[in-house]
N, C-alpha and C positions, 0 to 999 in steps of 0.2 A: 199624508204627504210624504212621508221618509221613504214607503215602502214606494211611490211613485217614482221619486228621484231614485231611489236604489235599481228599480229594475229597468229603468229608461236612461240613466244617467249618462251612457255613451252618446245617445241620440240628441237628449237636450244640450251636453257639452259641446257636440259638433254644430247643433245649430247655434248655440253662443256663440262660438269662434265666425260661422259664416255671417251671422249678423253683424258683430262687430267690425269684420274686413267689409260688407256691404256699406256699413255706416262710414268707415273711413274712406272707402271709395268716393262716396257721395260729397263729404266735406273736403276733400281734397280735390276732387274736379267738381267741374261748373255741371250743371243740369243738363246743358246742351250738349258740352263735349261728352259726357258719359254716355247720353245716347246717342250719340253719332258713333261712337266707339262700337257699341254692339250693334248698330244697323249696318255698320261696314261688313260685318261677318255674316254671310248669309250664302246660303247654294240651294238647288231644288229640291233636295233631298230633305232638308230641315225644314223647306217652305211648307212642304207635306206633312211632316212629322208635328210641327209646332201648331199648323192650323188646325189638325185635329186634337192634338194633346190639350190643347186650351179649351174644349168642351169638358174636360174632366173637371173643370172648377166652376161649372155652372150649376142653377139649381135643381136640373132634371137629372143629374148626377149623383146629386145630394140625396134626393127622393127616392132614386133607384135603390142606393146603399140601404137606407131607411128600410125600405120595404123587405128587402134582402133579410136583414137584421131582424126584423120583426117575426121572421120565422126561425130565427136562432135564439134570442133571448131578448125579452123587453128592455131589460136594462141596457144592452149595447145599444139598441135602436134608440133609446132615450137619451144616452149620453151624445150621440153623433147627431139626433135630430135639435137637442139643446144647445149643442156645439155651432151648428151650424145657422140656427135663426137667430139665437142672441149675437154671435159675432157680425151676421147681415144685418141686425138692426145698428148695431155699432156703427159698422162701415157707411151703410145708407145715410143714418146720422149726420156722421162726419163730412161725407160726399157731399150732401144736398144742403146742410144747415150752417158746417162751420167753413168748409173749405169749397164751395160751390163756384168761386170765379177761377179756380185752379183746372186749365186747359190742357188737353190730350196733345201728344205729339204732333198730329197732324196739323192741330191748329196753333201749336206752339212754333212750329217751322214755317208756319205760311208766310211766302214771300221771302224769308231767310235762305232755307236749302231744301234740295231737292231730297226727300226722304225715299227709301227703298220700301217699297207696301209688298206684303206678301198676297199675290195673286187671289181673288177671292174673297178677302177679307174686307167687310164694310167697318171702316176704321172711324170712329166716332170721335166728337170734336170737343166735349164739356165731361165736367165731375171727373176728373182724372183719380183726385187723390183721395180716400186710399183705393187701392184696386179690390173689387168686389171679388171678383174671379179668384185672386190670390188669400183672399180671407177666406172664401168659401175652402179651397183646396185644401190649406193649413189646417182650419178647424176640422174639416172630415177626416183628412189622412191622420194627422196627429191623433186623433180621438181614437179610429182605428189602430194606430200604432201601440196607444197605451194598453188596449182591449187586448190585442193578440199577445200570445205569449213568446212565439217562437222570433228569434232575434233576427234571421234573415227576412222574415215578414215586416217586422219592425222596420228594418231598415228599406226594403222596397216602398212601403209606404210612404218613409219620409223621403226618398229621393223623388217620388211621384208627386210628393206637395210642390218640393223645389221645383222640378221640372215644369209642372204645369202654371207655378208663378212667372217662373222665367219666359214662357210663351207669351205672357203678355207684353214682354218688353221685346221679343222677339219679333213680335207682329205688329210692334209698334201701335198698341193699345195704351199703353202706358211707360211711365219712367220708372229708373229702379227704385225711386224712393217711394213710388205708388206699392209697388210689391212688397218692399220692404214693410212697409207700415201695415200691409195687408196680412203678411207673415205674423207679426208681432201680435195682432188682435187675434187672428185665428189659433195660434199657437196658446198663448195664454187663458183664450177662453177654453178651448177644448182640454187642458189641464184643470182648469178650477170646475168645469163641471163632470169631467169624469169623477174628481175628488168628490164632487157634492152628492152626486146621483150614488156613488159605492159608499157612502156615508149612511144612505137609506137601508135599514134592515127589513125590507119587505119581501117576503115569500115570492109574490106575484111577479117581481121583478126578475127573477130568475126563470120565469116559465116563458114560452112563446106562444106565439098566435095559433101555431098547430097543438101545444098543450091545449089551449083554453078550448078548442073545436072540438078536441076528443072529451074533454070533461063536460060537454055542452050535449054531447050524442048520449 
């Protein structure tokens, strides 16, 4: 765990600062005012940008990343797979069993305020907390950030997680607290799974599906 903290300290500190800032913003402002603040800032470029960016946090994106990693190293693929699956189970359990009555922005503001909705987005009504896409994005991209060695790639993946999470607020699928909770679930799960898998001293984990195919020939 010390190695994880030492090699990723700058990103983990930055995430902690952003998390504290988000929590302060949430506690200082009402849920409605917070979302209306973000909803008031939009333009055609960001409409298109976030419309496509949000797909980087769905299950298909995670599956594609895992398939690619299988060709690199089993260990990497397992880390990302466990991170996304475990965090998804946690998020979905909370979403459907604990916070099932929490509605999404479209339903929350129904009859109260006319929100701006990004064209082409099918806005859902229920099961808002926590954000599944944000959970997936942070579990996947933080896990990848822990795996890669180059700092520039670590930062790129970290930023990708943040942008994907924010896209859920921009397109009014979620509130700020939804993506904040998702980021915590995803980040903590990624760190735990990275540590747990790397604690396994199994030679086959350092091989890839390509290596396995070569040996079978």
